[in-house]
C-alpha positions, 0 to 999 in steps of 0.5 A: 606430408604437407609443411603447411595445411591452413584451415579457414574460411574464404570469405566474400569481402567488401573492402571499402577506403577512401578511394574506392569500393571493391568486392574480392575474396578475403579471410585467411584462407584467401590471403594466406594461401595467395601468397604462399602460391609462389613460394616453394612450399607444400601447401593445403588449404580446406575451407568451407563455403556456399556452392554459389561462391566456388568463384571465391576460389578462382584465384588458387590452385584447386589441386590445393585447395579442399572444399567443404560445402556450407549452408552460408559462406562468410561475409564481411565489409570492411571499413577503413577510414584511412590508410591504416590497419584499423577498420570497421566491420560488418558481418553480413553471413556465416559460414557452417563451423568446421566439424571433425569430419570435415577434416580428411586424412592428412599430414602437415609441419604446421597446421594454421587456424585461421577463424574468423568468428569465436564459431568457425574452429571448435576446441575438438578440432584443435585437439585432433589437429596436435596429434597430427602436427604442430598447432598455428593459431590467429587469435583475433576470431577466438576472441570475436562473437558476432551479434546483429552483424557487428563483431564483438570482442569476447574472452574465449571461452575454451581458454584455458583448455586450448592455449595449451594445445596451440605451438605457434599464436599469432595476436596483436596488442588488444588480443594479446590483453585479452587473452593473457590479462596482461596490458605489458606487452612483454608481461602479455607474451610471457604469460601466454607462453607458460600455457606451453606456447612455443612461438608468441608472434606478437605483430604491431603495424607500424612498429614491427613485430615482436616474438618471444619463444624461450625465454627470449625477445626477438625484436622485429623491424617493420620494413617502409612500404614505397606506398599504401594501397590496402592493408587488408589480409597483412597479419594472414600474410605475415604468419604465411612468410613467417611458417614458411620460412619456419618449415624450411628450417629459418631461425625465429628471427628470419622468419620474422622480417620474411613475413614482415617484408610480403606483409610490407610488399602486400600493402602496396597494391590492392588484394593478396601477395602475388610475388616470389620468395626472391621479390621478399629477400631483395626487401630484407637486403635494401635491393631494389 
């Protein structure tokens, strides 16, 4: 029995900032998994990539990784014009989507899905996982089509059937409006919860985050990073911290703070969060 099992593609990423161009692994599979590696959690990752790209897994504890062969790997180029989380993105190839036959007999408190395109996570997979644990999903990929190597926003065609299967959803402002039809964030959260979603997590960048659950809004402040070097993967890092803390019995508010602090520490260096729970707690408590 795992605390968290993530199902997501690892990607080949090229990240371009005003200062440098850096090639590295990416995607939820990478940022979410590395963020959890030094935390006291029972964790597993199911991922899918081309055989030639197994080097992308070298930083991961392969004893926790189930790797499924794919004809290609996800290959993304992220272009940051400044030091914010706003980016342009090019897609050079997509891995095969997950299928039910890819999923072993596994149980988890949370199954976290991190699709990067609408092709990654079929509705049948969500329906299957719902039988064995709570379903958490990052909505960004559900709302992405890939046309001529460009990421194009689209509506999730399975929204009416899929959202009632979700226990925890992570959205930003644009994703919340796309899925709910509401431009007001609080109304959007309430509308999403009406599908039966227990926890609606809205990440708002430097404005912090907001979590709606059981009729109550939890406003989580953003922590100030000492420096900002790399914003890629902050949402995945937030959710890693949030679900980790929830799986250990933490409250929604405390888990939101834990996720926010992890994301802040991640921004202070290139690549994923590689710290410990103690590092996160120190930031939350204002300790150096």
